[in-house]
Every structure is written in C-alpha cells, then in structure tokens.
GUPASE-225488 format. One record per atom (N, C-alpha, C, O): x, y, z; residue in three letters. Coordinates in pm, 1 decimal, always signed. Example, Ala and Ser with C-alpha at 12.3 -4.5 7.8 and 13.67 -1.06 7.14 Angstrom:
X = +1319.0, Y = -569.0, Z = +780.0, r = ala
X = +1230.0, Y = -450.0, Z = +780.0, r = ala
X = +1320.0, Y = -330.0, Z = +780.0, r = ala
X = +1423.6, Y = -331.9, Z = +846.5, r = ala
X = +1285.0, Y = -225.0, Z = +708.0, r = ser
X = +1367.0, Y = -106.0, Z = +714.0, r = ser
X = +1290.0, Y = +3.0, Z = +787.0, r = ser
X = +1340.9, Y = +113.8, Z = +803.9, r = ser
! end
This chain:
X = +13299.9, Y = +5414.1, Z = +11175.7, r = met
X = +13302.3, Y = +5557.3, Z = +11159.5, r = met
X = +13362.6, Y = +5594.0, Z = +11023.5, r = met
X = +13316.8, Y = +5686.6, Z = +10956.5, r = met
X = +13464.7, Y = +5520.5, Z = +10985.3, r = arg
X = +13531.7, Y = +5547.8, Z = +10857.9, r = arg
X = +13436.0, Y = +5525.1, Z = +10740.9, r = arg
X = +13434.8, Y = +5602.4, Z = +10645.2, r = arg
X = +13355.8, Y = +5418.5, Z = +10749.2, r = asp
X = +13259.1, Y = +5391.4, Z = +10641.8, r = asp
X = +13156.0, Y = +5503.2, Z = +10630.1, r = asp
X = +13114.0, Y = +5538.4, Z = +10519.8, r = asp
X = +13116.0, Y = +5557.7, Z = +10742.1, r = phe
X = +13019.5, Y = +5667.7, Z = +10742.3, r = phe
X = +13077.6, Y = +5790.3, Z = +10671.1, r = phe
X = +13010.6, Y = +5853.1, Z = +10589.1, r = phe
X = +13199.4, Y = +5822.6, Z = +10702.7, r = ile
X = +13264.8, Y = +5939.1, Z = +10641.1, r = ile
X = +13284.3, Y = +5916.0, Z = +10492.0, r = ile
X = +13261.9, Y = +6006.1, Z = +10411.2, r = ile
X = +13326.0, Y = +5795.4, Z = +10455.6, r = val
X = +13346.5, Y = +5763.8, Z = +10313.8, r = val
X = +13214.1, Y = +5773.8, Z = +10238.2, r = val
X = +13210.2, Y = +5827.0, Z = +10127.3, r = val
X = +13106.9, Y = +5723.6, Z = +10296.7, r = ser
X = +12977.3, Y = +5730.6, Z = +10229.0, r = ser
X = +12930.8, Y = +5875.8, Z = +10213.2, r = ser
X = +12874.0, Y = +5911.5, Z = +10110.1, r = ser
X = +12954.5, Y = +5959.2, Z = +10314.4, r = lys
X = +12916.6, Y = +6099.5, Z = +10305.5, r = lys
X = +12999.6, Y = +6171.6, Z = +10199.2, r = lys
X = +12947.4, Y = +6256.4, Z = +10126.9, r = lys
X = +13128.3, Y = +6138.5, Z = +10189.6, r = val
X = +13214.3, Y = +6199.7, Z = +10088.1, r = val
X = +13167.4, Y = +6158.4, Z = +9949.0, r = val
X = +13164.2, Y = +6241.8, Z = +9858.4, r = val
X = +13131.4, Y = +6033.5, Z = +9930.3, r = leu
X = +13081.9, Y = +5986.9, Z = +9800.8, r = leu
X = +12949.4, Y = +6054.2, Z = +9764.9, r = leu
X = +12927.4, Y = +6089.8, Z = +9649.2, r = leu
X = +12861.7, Y = +6071.7, Z = +9863.0, r = met
X = +12735.3, Y = +6139.2, Z = +9837.9, r = met
X = +12759.1, Y = +6285.3, Z = +9798.1, r = met
X = +12691.7, Y = +6338.1, Z = +9709.6, r = met
X = +12854.8, Y = +6349.0, Z = +9863.8, r = ala
X = +12887.1, Y = +6487.9, Z = +9830.7, r = ala
X = +12944.8, Y = +6497.5, Z = +9690.1, r = ala
X = +12912.6, Y = +6591.0, Z = +9616.7, r = ala
X = +13029.9, Y = +6402.0, Z = +9651.2, r = lys
X = +13087.4, Y = +6401.2, Z = +9516.5, r = lys
X = +12978.6, Y = +6384.3, Z = +9411.0, r = lys
X = +12981.8, Y = +6450.0, Z = +9306.9, r = lys
X = +12882.3, Y = +6296.2, Z = +9437.9, r = met
X = +12773.6, Y = +6275.3, Z = +9342.8, r = met
X = +12686.2, Y = +6400.5, Z = +9332.4, r = met
X = +12642.5, Y = +6437.2, Z = +9223.3, r = met
X = +12661.3, Y = +6464.7, Z = +9444.3, r = ala
X = +12580.9, Y = +6586.2, Z = +9442.4, r = ala
X = +12652.6, Y = +6696.5, Z = +9364.9, r = ala
X = +12590.1, Y = +6768.3, Z = +9286.9, r = ala
X = +12781.2, Y = +6710.0, Z = +9385.8, r = met
X = +12857.9, Y = +6812.2, Z = +9314.2, r = met
X = +12865.2, Y = +6781.2, Z = +9164.9, r = met
X = +12865.8, Y = +6872.8, Z = +9082.6, r = met
X = +12870.8, Y = +6652.3, Z = +9129.2, r = ala
X = +12870.9, Y = +6615.8, Z = +8987.2, r = ala
X = +12738.0, Y = +6656.8, Z = +8923.7, r = ala
X = +12736.3, Y = +6704.1, Z = +8810.0, r = ala
X = +12627.6, Y = +6639.4, Z = +8994.7, r = gly
X = +12497.4, Y = +6681.8, Z = +8944.1, r = gly
X = +12489.9, Y = +6832.6, Z = +8927.6, r = gly
X = +12435.9, Y = +6882.2, Z = +8828.7, r = gly
X = +12544.1, Y = +6905.6, Z = +9024.6, r = val
X = +12546.3, Y = +7051.2, Z = +9015.2, r = val
X = +12633.4, Y = +7095.6, Z = +8898.5, r = val
X = +12599.1, Y = +7189.2, Z = +8826.2, r = val
X = +12745.2, Y = +7028.4, Z = +8880.9, r = lys
X = +12836.0, Y = +7061.2, Z = +8771.5, r = lys
X = +12767.6, Y = +7039.0, Z = +8636.9, r = lys
X = +12775.6, Y = +7123.9, Z = +8548.1, r = lys
X = +12700.8, Y = +6925.5, Z = +8622.0, r = asp
X = +12632.4, Y = +6895.0, Z = +8496.3, r = asp
X = +12522.6, Y = +6997.6, Z = +8467.4, r = asp
X = +12508.4, Y = +7043.1, Z = +8354.0, r = asp
X = +12445.7, Y = +7033.6, Z = +8569.2, r = lys
X = +12338.7, Y = +7131.1, Z = +8551.2, r = lys
X = +12395.6, Y = +7268.4, Z = +8515.6, r = lys
X = +12342.3, Y = +7337.5, Z = +8428.8, r = lys
X = +12502.7, Y = +7307.0, Z = +8582.1, r = thr
X = +12566.1, Y = +7435.7, Z = +8554.1, r = thr
X = +12619.0, Y = +7440.6, Z = +8411.8, r = thr
X = +12601.1, Y = +7540.3, Z = +8342.0, r = thr
X = +12683.9, Y = +7333.8, Z = +8368.9, r = leu
X = +12737.5, Y = +7330.3, Z = +8233.4, r = leu
X = +12626.2, Y = +7334.0, Z = +8129.2, r = leu
X = +12641.0, Y = +7398.0, Z = +8025.1, r = leu
X = +12515.6, Y = +7266.4, Z = +8156.2, r = ser
X = +12405.1, Y = +7269.0, Z = +8059.6, r = ser
X = +12340.8, Y = +7406.7, Z = +8052.1, r = ser
X = +12299.9, Y = +7449.4, Z = +7944.2, r = ser
X = +12331.1, Y = +7477.0, Z = +8164.8, r = val
X = +12275.0, Y = +7611.8, Z = +8163.9, r = val
X = +12368.8, Y = +7707.8, Z = +8091.5, r = val
X = +12323.6, Y = +7793.3, Z = +8015.5, r = val
X = +12498.3, Y = +7694.2, Z = +8114.6, r = leu
X = +12594.7, Y = +7781.8, Z = +8049.3, r = leu
X = +12604.9, Y = +7754.2, Z = +7900.1, r = leu
X = +12633.5, Y = +7845.6, Z = +7822.7, r = leu
X = +12582.4, Y = +7631.5, Z = +7858.5, r = ala
X = +12590.6, Y = +7596.6, Z = +7716.6, r = ala
X = +12464.7, Y = +7638.7, Z = +7641.1, r = ala
X = +12466.7, Y = +7646.3, Z = +7518.3, r = ala
X = +12356.4, Y = +7666.0, Z = +7711.7, r = asp
X = +12230.9, Y = +7705.8, Z = +7649.0, r = asp
X = +12243.8, Y = +7848.4, Z = +7594.6, r = asp
X = +12275.5, Y = +7940.9, Z = +7669.4, r = asp
X = +12219.9, Y = +7865.4, Z = +7467.5, r = cys
X = +12237.8, Y = +7996.3, Z = +7402.3, r = cys
X = +12105.7, Y = +8060.4, Z = +7362.7, r = cys
X = +12106.3, Y = +8154.4, Z = +7283.3, r = cys
X = +11995.2, Y = +8014.9, Z = +7413.2, r = lys
X = +11864.8, Y = +8067.0, Z = +7372.5, r = lys
X = +11842.2, Y = +8210.5, Z = +7420.8, r = lys
X = +11798.0, Y = +8295.0, Z = +7343.0, r = lys
X = +11871.2, Y = +8238.5, Z = +7545.9, r = gly
X = +11847.9, Y = +8370.5, Z = +7601.2, r = gly
X = +11702.8, Y = +8396.2, Z = +7636.5, r = gly
X = +11664.5, Y = +8511.0, Z = +7659.2, r = gly
X = +11622.4, Y = +8293.7, Z = +7641.6, r = glu
X = +11479.8, Y = +8311.9, Z = +7671.3, r = glu
X = +11457.8, Y = +8366.0, Z = +7811.4, r = glu
X = +11370.9, Y = +8450.6, Z = +7832.1, r = glu
X = +11533.4, Y = +8319.5, Z = +7905.3, r = asn
X = +11511.6, Y = +8360.6, Z = +8043.8, r = asn
X = +11532.9, Y = +8510.2, Z = +8061.3, r = asn
X = +11460.7, Y = +8572.8, Z = +8138.9, r = asn
X = +11627.8, Y = +8568.5, Z = +7993.1, r = tyr
X = +11656.2, Y = +8710.0, Z = +8008.1, r = tyr
X = +11543.2, Y = +8794.3, Z = +7950.2, r = tyr
X = +11500.8, Y = +8892.1, Z = +8011.7, r = tyr
X = +11495.0, Y = +8757.3, Z = +7833.7, r = val
X = +11387.5, Y = +8833.4, Z = +7769.6, r = val
X = +11258.8, Y = +8820.9, Z = +7850.8, r = val
X = +11190.6, Y = +8920.6, Z = +7874.6, r = val
X = +11226.0, Y = +8701.0, Z = +7892.6, r = asp
X = +11104.9, Y = +8679.7, Z = +7972.0, r = asp
X = +11109.3, Y = +8759.4, Z = +8101.7, r = asp
X = +11010.8, Y = +8822.7, Z = +8139.7, r = asp
X = +11222.0, Y = +8756.2, Z = +8168.2, r = thr
X = +11235.4, Y = +8828.7, Z = +8294.3, r = thr
X = +11224.7, Y = +8978.4, Z = +8271.7, r = thr
X = +11160.1, Y = +9048.0, Z = +8349.9, r = thr
X = +11286.5, Y = +9028.7, Z = +8166.9, r = ala
X = +11279.9, Y = +9172.0, Z = +8138.1, r = ala
X = +11136.8, Y = +9215.8, Z = +8108.1, r = ala
X = +11093.4, Y = +9321.8, Z = +8153.4, r = ala
X = +11064.3, Y = +9135.4, Z = +8032.8, r = val
X = +10925.2, Y = +9169.0, Z = +8001.1, r = val
X = +10839.2, Y = +9166.3, Z = +8126.9, r = val
X = +10754.6, Y = +9253.7, Z = +8145.8, r = val
X = +10859.8, Y = +9067.8, Z = +8212.3, r = lys
X = +10783.2, Y = +9060.2, Z = +8336.7, r = lys
X = +10809.9, Y = +9181.1, Z = +8425.6, r = lys
X = +10717.3, Y = +9236.9, Z = +8484.4, r = lys
X = +10936.2, Y = +9221.2, Z = +8435.5, r = ile
X = +10970.2, Y = +9337.4, Z = +8517.9, r = ile
X = +10908.6, Y = +9463.3, Z = +8459.4, r = ile
X = +10854.8, Y = +9545.9, Z = +8533.1, r = ile
X = +10915.5, Y = +9478.8, Z = +8329.4, r = leu
X = +10857.4, Y = +9595.5, Z = +8263.9, r = leu
X = +10706.6, Y = +9601.7, Z = +8284.9, r = leu
X = +10652.6, Y = +9708.4, Z = +8314.0, r = leu
X = +10638.9, Y = +9489.9, Z = +8270.7, r = ile
X = +10493.9, Y = +9485.7, Z = +8293.1, r = ile
X = +10461.2, Y = +9520.3, Z = +8437.9, r = ile
X = +10366.4, Y = +9594.5, Z = +8463.7, r = ile
X = +10537.9, Y = +9467.8, Z = +8532.1, r = ala
X = +10513.7, Y = +9496.2, Z = +8673.3, r = ala
X = +10532.8, Y = +9644.0, Z = +8703.8, r = ala
X = +10454.9, Y = +9701.9, Z = +8779.5, r = ala
X = +10635.2, Y = +9705.9, Z = +8645.8, r = val
X = +10659.9, Y = +9848.0, Z = +8670.2, r = val
X = +10547.8, Y = +9933.1, Z = +8611.3, r = val
X = +10500.6, Y = +10026.7, Z = +8675.7, r = val
X = +10505.3, Y = +9901.3, Z = +8490.1, r = val
X = +10398.5, Y = +9978.9, Z = +8426.5, r = val
X = +10267.2, Y = +9963.3, Z = +8502.8, r = val
X = +10198.2, Y = +10062.2, Z = +8527.4, r = val
X = +10232.3, Y = +9841.5, Z = +8540.1, r = leu
X = +10108.5, Y = +9821.0, Z = +8616.4, r = leu
X = +10114.7, Y = +9888.1, Z = +8752.6, r = leu
X = +10015.2, Y = +9944.2, Z = +8798.6, r = leu
X = +10229.6, Y = +9883.2, Z = +8817.1, r = gly
X = +10245.0, Y = +9950.8, Z = +8945.5, r = gly
X = +10228.9, Y = +10101.1, Z = +8932.6, r = gly
X = +10164.9, Y = +10164.9, Z = +9016.2, r = gly
X = +10287.6, Y = +10158.1, Z = +8826.7, r = ala
X = +10275.2, Y = +10302.3, Z = +8805.1, r = ala
X = +10130.1, Y = +10340.2, Z = +8777.2, r = ala
X = +10081.7, Y = +10441.2, Z = +8828.1, r = ala
X = +10061.1, Y = +10261.2, Z = +8697.8, r = leu
X = +9919.5, Y = +10289.3, Z = +8670.8, r = leu
X = +9834.9, Y = +10278.9, Z = +8796.9, r = leu
X = +9746.3, Y = +10361.3, Z = +8819.7, r = leu
X = +9861.9, Y = +10179.2, Z = +8877.6, r = leu
X = +9787.7, Y = +10162.1, Z = +9002.4, r = leu
X = +9811.7, Y = +10279.1, Z = +9096.7, r = leu
X = +9717.7, Y = +10330.9, Z = +9156.9, r = leu
X = +9937.7, Y = +10321.0, Z = +9110.0, r = leu
X = +9967.3, Y = +10434.8, Z = +9197.2, r = leu
X = +9905.0, Y = +10563.9, Z = +9145.0, r = leu
X = +9854.8, Y = +10644.6, Z = +9223.2, r = leu
X = +9908.0, Y = +10583.7, Z = +9014.3, r = ala
X = +9846.6, Y = +10703.8, Z = +8957.4, r = ala
X = +9695.8, Y = +10703.0, Z = +8980.7, r = ala
X = +9637.7, Y = +10806.6, Z = +9013.1, r = ala
X = +9632.9, Y = +10588.7, Z = +8964.6, r = gly
X = +9488.9, Y = +10577.8, Z = +8989.8, r = gly
X = +9454.3, Y = +10604.3, Z = +9135.0, r = gly
X = +9358.7, Y = +10676.0, Z = +9164.5, r = gly
X = +9531.8, Y = +10546.6, Z = +9225.7, r = leu
X = +9506.1, Y = +10568.7, Z = +9367.9, r = leu
X = +9529.2, Y = +10714.4, Z = +9406.3, r = leu
X = +9453.4, Y = +10771.1, Z = +9485.0, r = leu
X = +9633.3, Y = +10774.5, Z = +9350.9, r = tyr
X = +9661.0, Y = +10915.2, Z = +9380.0, r = tyr
X = +9546.4, Y = +11003.2, Z = +9331.2, r = tyr
X = +9503.6, Y = +11094.7, Z = +9401.6, r = tyr
X = +9496.9, Y = +10975.7, Z = +9211.1, r = ala
X = +9385.1, Y = +11053.2, Z = +9158.0, r = ala
X = +9259.4, Y = +11031.6, Z = +9241.6, r = ala
X = +9186.6, Y = +11126.8, Z = +9269.8, r = ala
X = +9233.8, Y = +10908.8, Z = +9280.7, r = leu
X = +9114.9, Y = +10878.1, Z = +9361.1, r = leu
X = +9120.5, Y = +10946.8, Z = +9496.0, r = leu
X = +9023.5, Y = +11009.8, Z = +9538.0, r = leu
X = +9233.6, Y = +10935.1, Z = +9564.4, r = phe
X = +9244.6, Y = +10995.3, Z = +9696.5, r = phe
X = +9246.7, Y = +11147.3, Z = +9688.2, r = phe
X = +9191.9, Y = +11214.8, Z = +9775.4, r = phe
X = +9309.3, Y = +11202.0, Z = +9584.4, r = gly
X = +9318.3, Y = +11346.7, Z = +9573.5, r = gly
X = +9186.5, Y = +11412.1, Z = +9541.4, r = gly
X = +9158.3, Y = +11520.2, Z = +9593.0, r = gly
X = +9104.6, Y = +11351.1, Z = +9458.4, r = asp
X = +8981.2, Y = +11414.7, Z = +9411.8, r = asp
X = +8856.2, Y = +11368.9, Z = +9486.2, r = asp
X = +8762.4, Y = +11447.1, Z = +9501.1, r = asp
X = +8852.4, Y = +11246.4, Z = +9532.4, r = val
X = +8729.3, Y = +11191.0, Z = +9588.5, r = val
X = +8738.0, Y = +11173.2, Z = +9739.5, r = val
X = +8652.2, Y = +11222.4, Z = +9812.8, r = val
X = +8838.0, Y = +11105.3, Z = +9785.3, r = val
X = +8842.3, Y = +11063.7, Z = +9926.1, r = val
X = +8879.1, Y = +11179.4, Z = +10017.9, r = val
X = +8811.8, Y = +11201.4, Z = +10118.6, r = val
X = +8984.3, Y = +11253.5, Z = +9985.4, r = met
X = +9032.3, Y = +11357.0, Z = +10077.2, r = met
X = +8932.2, Y = +11471.3, Z = +10097.2, r = met
X = +8910.6, Y = +11511.3, Z = +10211.6, r = met
X = +8870.2, Y = +11525.7, Z = +9992.3, r = pro
X = +8769.9, Y = +11630.7, Z = +10019.5, r = pro
X = +8652.3, Y = +11580.5, Z = +10102.4, r = pro
X = +8603.9, Y = +11650.8, Z = +10191.1, r = pro
X = +8607.2, Y = +11461.5, Z = +10074.1, r = thr
X = +8497.3, Y = +11404.2, Z = +10151.2, r = thr
X = +8538.9, Y = +11381.7, Z = +10295.3, r = thr
X = +8461.6, Y = +11408.5, Z = +10387.3, r = thr
X = +8660.3, Y = +11332.6, Z = +10315.6, r = leu
X = +8710.6, Y = +11308.4, Z = +10450.7, r = leu
X = +8724.7, Y = +11439.4, Z = +10526.9, r = leu
X = +8689.6, Y = +11447.1, Z = +10644.6, r = leu
X = +8775.2, Y = +11540.9, Z = +10461.1, r = thr
X = +8789.0, Y = +11672.0, Z = +10525.4, r = thr
X = +8651.8, Y = +11727.2, Z = +10563.6, r = thr
X = +8634.3, Y = +11781.2, Z = +10672.8, r = thr
X = +8556.3, Y = +11713.8, Z = +10474.9, r = glu
X = +8420.6, Y = +11762.3, Z = +10502.1, r = glu
X = +8358.9, Y = +11687.2, Z = +10619.9, r = glu
X = +8295.3, Y = +11748.2, Z = +10705.9, r = glu
X = +8376.8, Y = +11558.8, Z = +10624.2, r = arg
X = +8317.6, Y = +11479.8, Z = +10733.7, r = arg
X = +8382.1, Y = +11511.9, Z = +10867.7, r = arg
X = +8313.3, Y = +11521.7, Z = +10969.2, r = arg
X = +8514.5, Y = +11528.4, Z = +10868.4, r = val
X = +8582.3, Y = +11561.9, Z = +10994.6, r = val
X = +8537.8, Y = +11699.6, Z = +11041.3, r = val
X = +8513.8, Y = +11720.0, Z = +11160.2, r = val
X = +8526.8, Y = +11794.1, Z = +10948.8, r = thr
X = +8480.8, Y = +11928.8, Z = +10984.4, r = thr
X = +8339.3, Y = +11923.5, Z = +11040.0, r = thr
X = +8309.9, Y = +11989.2, Z = +11139.9, r = thr
X = +8252.0, Y = +11847.0, Z = +10977.5, r = glu
X = +8114.7, Y = +11834.6, Z = +11027.8, r = glu
X = +8111.2, Y = +11767.3, Z = +11164.4, r = glu
X = +8029.0, Y = +11802.9, Z = +11248.8, r = glu
X = +8197.7, Y = +11672.4, Z = +11186.6, r = met
X = +8197.8, Y = +11600.0, Z = +11312.8, r = met
X = +8240.7, Y = +11690.8, Z = +11428.5, r = met
X = +8184.1, Y = +11683.1, Z = +11537.5, r = met
X = +8338.4, Y = +11775.2, Z = +11405.5, r = phe
X = +8386.0, Y = +11862.4, Z = +11515.0, r = phe
X = +8316.4, Y = +11999.0, Z = +11515.8, r = phe
X = +8339.7, Y = +12079.3, Z = +11606.1, r = phe
X = +8233.5, Y = +12025.4, Z = +11418.7, r = asp
X = +8163.3, Y = +12152.8, Z = +11409.8, r = asp
X = +8016.3, Y = +12135.7, Z = +11450.2, r = asp
X = +7928.4, Y = +12204.7, Z = +11398.6, r = asp
X = +7991.6, Y = +12045.1, Z = +11540.9, r = tyr
X = +7856.5, Y = +12012.4, Z = +11584.3, r = tyr
X = +7805.4, Y = +12120.1, Z = +11678.9, r = tyr
X = +7871.0, Y = +12152.8, Z = +11777.8, r = tyr
X = +7687.0, Y = +12175.7, Z = +11648.3, r = his
X = +7629.7, Y = +12281.6, Z = +11731.4, r = his
X = +7501.2, Y = +12236.1, Z = +11801.2, r = his
X = +7418.0, Y = +12320.0, Z = +11835.6, r = his
X = +7483.6, Y = +12109.1, Z = +11822.4, r = gly
X = +7378.8, Y = +12040.7, Z = +11881.9, r = gly
X = +7267.6, Y = +12089.5, Z = +11951.7, r = gly
X = +7184.4, Y = +12011.2, Z = +11997.6, r = gly
! end
C-alpha cells in the first residue's frame, strides 16, 4: 500500500512540474498574439451577428410579417 501511495505522489509531483514549466513559459512569452487574435475574433463575431440580426429584422418586418398577416386573414375570412 505504501508503494502505491509513493508512486501516486511521485506522479502528482511530475504532473505539477509539467504544469509549472508550461505556466512559466506562457508567462515569459511577451508576444501578445493571443490577446490581439482573440479581440479580432470577438469583434468580427459581434459585427457579423449584428449584420445578421439586422438582415433578419428587415426581412421579417418587410416581407414575412405582411404576407403572414395576409394569409392568416384570408384563412379565417373564408366565405365559402
């Protein structure tokens, strides 16, 4: 049982050393590429989303809703 615990502790130490090394390398990196890339992606997503919503609003307001209202009125205004 003791050997099992010792092996698990050693595995945890090695894993933490890997995390430590990766963290230090990320913190030492001074490029800043990730921040700029992420900001540009978010900006593009917001602009495309706004354009899509504006297009859908215009489509539904001018084309779909009047036609839908006319069809519903015709459906319930049947004088057969």
